[in-house]
Structures are given as structure tokens and as C-alpha cells.
C-alpha positions as CSV (number, residue, x, y, z in Angstrom):
1,M,-0.1,0.1,0.0
2,L,1.3,3.5,-0.8
3,A,0.4,6.1,1.6
4,E,1.0,9.9,1.7
5,K,-0.9,10.3,5.0
6,L,-1.2,7.4,7.4
7,S,-1.2,7.3,11.2
8,D,1.4,5.1,12.9
9,T,-1.4,3.2,14.5
10,D,-3.0,2.4,11.1
11,E,0.5,1.5,9.7
12,R,1.2,-0.9,12.6
13,S,-2.2,-2.5,12.1
14,L,-1.7,-3.0,8.3
15,T,1.7,-4.3,8.6
16,G,0.5,-6.7,11.4
17,A,-2.0,-8.0,8.9
18,G,0.8,-8.6,6.3
19,V,0.3,-5.5,4.2
20,E,3.4,-3.9,2.8
21,V,3.2,-0.1,3.4
22,E,5.5,2.4,1.7
23,R,5.1,6.1,2.6
24,F,5.9,8.6,-0.1
25,A,5.3,12.3,-1.2
26,G,4.7,13.8,-4.3
27,G,1.1,13.0,-5.5
28,L,-0.3,10.7,-8.2
29,N,2.7,10.9,-10.5
30,A,5.0,9.8,-7.8
31,A,2.8,7.0,-6.8
32,L,2.6,5.6,-10.2
33,R,6.3,6.1,-10.7
34,L,6.9,3.9,-7.5
35,L,4.6,1.3,-8.6
36,A,6.2,1.2,-12.1
37,V,9.7,0.8,-10.5
38,R,8.3,-2.3,-8.9
39,G,7.0,-3.7,-12.1
40,L,3.4,-2.8,-11.6
41,L,2.3,-1.4,-15.0
42,D,-1.3,-2.2,-14.9
43,I,-3.3,-0.7,-11.9
44,L,-6.8,-1.3,-11.2
45,L,-8.4,1.8,-9.6
46,E,-11.4,1.4,-7.5
47,G,-11.2,4.6,-5.6
48,G,-14.5,6.3,-6.8
49,P,-15.1,9.5,-9.0
50,T,-12.9,11.8,-7.0
51,M,-9.7,9.5,-7.6
52,A,-10.9,8.8,-11.1
53,A,-11.0,12.6,-11.9
54,A,-7.7,13.3,-10.4
55,L,-6.1,10.6,-12.6
56,L,-7.9,11.6,-15.7
57,A,-7.0,15.3,-15.2
58,A,-3.4,14.4,-14.7
59,G,-3.4,12.4,-18.0
60,L,-2.5,9.2,-16.2
61,V,-5.3,6.9,-17.7
62,D,-4.8,4.9,-20.7
63,R,-7.3,2.3,-20.4
64,V,-10.6,1.8,-18.8
65,A,-12.9,-1.0,-17.7
66,L,-16.5,0.2,-17.1
67,F,-19.4,-2.0,-15.8
68,V,-22.9,-1.5,-17.2
69,T,-25.7,-2.9,-15.0
70,P,-29.2,-3.3,-16.1
71,L,-30.5,-1.1,-13.3
72,L,-32.0,2.4,-13.4
73,V,-31.3,4.2,-10.1
74,G,-33.4,7.0,-8.6
75,A,-33.7,10.7,-9.6
76,A,-30.6,12.1,-7.8
77,P,-28.1,13.2,-10.4
78,R,-24.8,11.2,-10.3
79,T,-21.9,11.3,-12.5
80,C,-20.7,7.9,-13.9
81,W,-17.8,9.4,-15.7
82,P,-15.8,12.1,-13.9
83,C,-14.9,14.3,-16.8
84,P,-14.6,18.1,-16.6
85,P,-17.2,20.1,-18.5
86,L,-16.5,20.1,-22.2
87,A,-16.5,23.0,-24.5
88,S,-17.7,20.7,-27.3
89,L,-18.2,17.0,-28.0
90,Q,-14.9,17.2,-30.0
91,D,-13.1,17.6,-26.6
92,A,-14.7,14.5,-25.2
93,P,-12.1,11.6,-24.4
94,R,-12.8,8.7,-27.0
95,L,-12.9,5.1,-26.1
96,T,-11.2,2.9,-28.7
97,H,-10.4,-0.8,-29.2
98,Q,-13.6,-1.6,-27.3
99,R,-14.2,-5.2,-26.1
100,W,-17.5,-6.2,-24.3
101,Q,-17.6,-9.1,-21.8
102,T,-20.6,-10.4,-19.7
103,A,-20.1,-10.5,-16.0
104,G,-23.2,-12.0,-14.6
105,Q,-26.1,-9.7,-15.6
106,D,-23.7,-6.9,-16.0
107,M,-21.6,-6.0,-19.1
108,L,-18.1,-5.0,-18.9
109,L,-16.5,-2.7,-21.4
110,H,-12.6,-2.8,-21.8
111,A,-11.4,0.1,-24.0
112,D,-8.2,2.2,-24.6
113,L,-8.6,6.1,-23.7
114,E,-7.8,8.5,-26.3
115,V,-7.8,12.1,-25.1
116,A,-8.6,14.8,-27.7
């Protein structure tokens, strides 16, 4: 686990459970460089829309895996794709080399991300 901020108590708890913890500074670019040095070149992000938006804004995403489920959810507006507002559709990121896969009742889209 990479951590910029982590209490000593939490670190002891994690290492006691067998988790390797490495503290670092420098934000997302530094974190991904540390992972690359360790040979980890494909990273699965499950951090939610805030983390996804930060990685997208930093230009650090080159591939996506998106689940589509046959479920319509309520009236509250929610963002499923954390992109900044676009001046035009020409500025929208494009998904290329799409591949669909079934996952139970859901569909999983694998695609490369091409930023305009």
C-alpha cells in the first residue's frame, strides 16, 4: 500500500495484517512511478469518482474498464464518468479498441482511452 498520509497506528495495524506499506510524497505521478519501478504497470483503480477524476485530469489513464448494469437508479443526479465540463463534443475523451464481456447480468467494457 502506498500512503502519503497514514497514522502510525494504522500503519502498525496494516503491517501486522501482512500489508506492505510504503510512505511517499509527491502525489499521483510519484505514486505511479513507485509502482512502475516495482514492475506494476497495470493498476486497477477502485477509488471512486474523485480519484478517477484526478487521474484523468493528470493524464494518467490510458485504459478503462467500465461496468454497465441493467439497473435504473433514482432521481438524484450522479456522475458515472468524472470528466470536466466540455466546450464541445470534439473535446470528449474517446474510447477505442472496445471489447465487451458479460459479467453475470452486467456488461464490462474494456477500452483504450484516447484524449482529444
